[in-house]
Every structure is written in C-alpha cells, then in structure tokens.
N, C-alpha and C positions, 0 to 999 in steps of 0.2 A: 487602521486605515481601511476605508471601504473603496473597492475598485469598481470600475464600470465594465461589466461583462460585455456590453454591446460594442465596446471599443476593441474587443478581441473576438473576431468572428466565430472561431471554433467554440468559444465558451457559451455562446448564445444557445447552442444546441447540445452541449455536453450533458452527459448523465453524471451528476455529482452525488457522491455518497459521503456525507460528513462523518468525521470520527466521533466516537462516543465520548471522548475526552477532549481536552484542549488539543487542537491540531498543531503538531510541531513538524510534520512531514507530509509529503504528498506522493502519490503514485499516479502518473498520467499513462493511461493504457489505451492503445490504438487497435481497433478491430481490423479484421481482414477484408479482402475484396468481397463486395456484395453483402456485407454484414452490417450490423449496427452496434452501438455501444451498450444497448440494453442487456443483451444476453451475457456479455462479459461483466457487466456491473453486478448481475446476480451471482455469477460464479466467483468473482473476486470478493464480494461481500462476505462470503463464507470463510475467507481466510484473512479478512481485514483486521488489522491491529487497531486498537481503540484510539491511538494518537495519530493515525494516518488517514488523511483525506484521499478519497478515490475520485479521479476524473476520467471517465470513459468518453473520449472525444469522438466527434463525427466530422467528416470532411466538410470544409466550408462550402463546397459545391456538392450538395447531396448526391447528385448523379452526374457522371460524365461518360462519354462513349469509350469503351475499353476495346482496344484493337484485338487483343487476344481472344475476346469473346464476340468476334464479328461486329464490333462497334456497338454492341448493345449498351444501353444506358444503365448504369448501376452505381451504387455508392463505391467510390474508389478514392484513394489518396492521390494517385497519379496514374497515368496510362501505363499499360503493360503490353509490350509488343510480342513477348515470348517468354518462355520459362527455361532458358538455357543460359549458361554462363556467357555466351557470346552474342546473345540477343541484343539488338539496339535498345537503348533506354530513354525514357522521357526525362532527360536531364533538367529541363526547365520546370517540369511539373514536380519532380522530386525536390528540387531546391526550394520551390515556392511552398510546398507542403511542409518542408523542414522549417522554413521561416515562420510559418503559422504556429507550429509547435513551440518554437523558441519564443514566440509572442506570449504563449500561455505561461511558459517558465518565467518570463519577465513579469507578467501580471501577478503570479503567485509570489514572486520575490517582493514586489511592491506591497503585497498584502501580508507579509510577515513570515513566509516560508522561504528561506534562502535556497539557492540552487543546490548547494551541497546536501540539502535535505529533500531533494526532489529526485525521484526515480522514474525513468521512462520504461515502458514495456509495450509489447504488442504481439499479435498473432499474425503469421503469414505476411501479407503486405504491410500491416501495421507494425509488425516486428522489424521488418526491413527498414521502415521509416524511422523507427526508434533508434536503431543502430546508427543510421546515417546522421540523424539529428544530434545524438549524443556525441558523436565523434567530430562533429563540425561546430558544436556549440562553443561560445566563448567562455562558458562556465564549466567548472568541474562538477558534474552531477554525481548523485549518490550511487548510481548504477544503472544497468540496463537488463531487462528481462526480454530475451529474444526467443520467441516460440515459433518453431516450424518456419524459418525464414532464411534470408540471405542478406548480404551487404550490397545495397545499391551503389552504382558508380564506383565499384571496387577498384577500377583502374586509376581513379583519381587520388588514391592513397598510395604514395610511393613506398616501396619496400623499405622497412627500417626507419621510416621518417615519422615523427610524431605529427599529429594533426594540428588543430588550432593553437594548442598550447601544450607544454610538457606535462601538464596535469592529466591529459587524456591517456598518458601511458599507464596510469594506475587506476583507471576507472574499472570497477568490478562489472563483469558481464556473466550472466547466467544464460547459456544457450541450450535450448531443449529441442529435441526432434524425435518424431516417431519413426521407427525403423521400417514401417510398412507404408510410409507416406509416398503416394504416387503423384500427388500434385506438386509438391516440392520435395523431390527425392532426397534421401539421406545423404547422397553424394554431395548435394549442394550444401548441406549442413556441414559436412566434413571440410569442404573447400572453404567455406566461410570461416570456420574455426581456424584453419591454417592461415588464412589471410589476416584474421584478427590478431594472431600471434605476432605478426610482423608490425602491427600498429600499437598494440597494447602489451604491457608486461604479461607474458604467458601465465604467470602465477595468479593473475587476476581473472583469468577466464575459466569458467566451469562449463563443460560440455557434457550434457546428459542425454542418453538415448533410451527409448522405451520399446522393448520387443512387442511386435504385434500391433503397435499403434499406428493408425492411418493419419490423415491430415486433420487432426483434432486434438483436443486436450484429454487428460485423464486425471483421476484423483492423485496418483503418485506424483505427476508433474506439478499439480497445484500444491501438494505438500512441499515439494522442493522449492517452489516459488515463495511459499510462506517462510521457509527457513532462510532464504536469501534476503527477503525483506526484513525479517527480524534481525539478521546479522548486520545489514548495512543501513537500516533506518531504526535503530534502537530508541526506546523511550528516553527522553532527556528531561 
C-alpha cells in the first residue's frame, strides 16, 4: 500500500533513509532544539540495520519562538520555559507534537510496518518528546532511545499507575546521558530514570552514563544504541 506523505505534515520534511533490504522495522528519531534531522540521519546511518527504515523528522512548524532563548525563533518541537524540574511546561505544545509523531506511527502502520516494530528515539528535546509520545501512545512500541533528555509533563504520570495501556509497563527504554552535560544535567537524567521506574517495569529500563561527555553523543553511546536496536528490532 502506498501512503500519502502530504497527509502527515512531519513526513513532508522528514529525512528518510531506506533499508538496504526489505524494511520490516522503523526507527523514528527526533532531533534537539535548534537542530535538524540531517546530522542525525548521517550519524544513525552508520549504525543502521539493513531491514530498518530510518525517519529523522522535523517539526511541522520549522521555527517557533522559544521562551528559554529570549523568544528567538528556532526549530523546536514545543516551547521551553526553563530547564529545571519545576519549570512551567508548554502542555498544549507537547501534546500537539506528540500527536504529530503518533500520526507518523499510524502512517507507517498503514504502509506495512506495525507499531510493535517501530522504535522512537531522540536527543535532548527530541528525546523528551520520544519518551512522552511512547508512554501515551495507544500502541505498544518496540522501544525508546532517550538521549540526554527528560520526561515532559512528568507530573501527569501518577506513581505506580500504567499509562494508556498495560502494555506500556513492558516497553524497553534505553536512556543515555553524558556525565558532564551542563545543558541537561545528569541529575535530570537520574530523576527521569527514577520516574520511569514508577511507570515502566524497572527491568525494561537501561540507563547508561558516559564520563566526560557533555551535551552531545559519542561513539560508545552509538554502539549502545545499535545494540539496543538489534535486540528489540531483530530481523524477521
């Protein structure tokens, strides 16, 4: 079945890297604040599995004013008011962005890749949106790769209560964080990991930290991401 990309706003601008073989799985990866999908597409292509399609998506509104950066216009998934656990959050923007990612998941499902063979991932703000989207999606996804990020609207997830369905309790999550990250401090990563353990089966969460790493990725982290994808999106 052929789908219409124009009916899914984010797909019209997405950087898509097809698999070398028949595509039986997909990774949807979301970039960070002020970035684009192109750089991540190059990085992820180096660890791409032949049966996995890569979608490095862009916000449907290429630039919005970001409160944290003095209302400067830049690529962003939603507005950021601050970088502390108690900062106010752009609830409507986060939910709208998550709905747009869910539309991509539905599009891929209609075109032959079922949700349980789709993995979400992202860096910084993109990783935050990946976590929120996966935990509020009606489908059980293959997993989440959450790099240098946090869980948005964390207070909306009651302690000890599953999210949209019981299946979310067993979604695999790979959370990675640089120990020298001053943009999103490691403390936020630790707090996120603890919160996730109250939502998801703790045995499904892998939290890796990298000594000396600032707010960026590194080869060891990418190797860990590849291992995670190989484990939860095996060739079928």
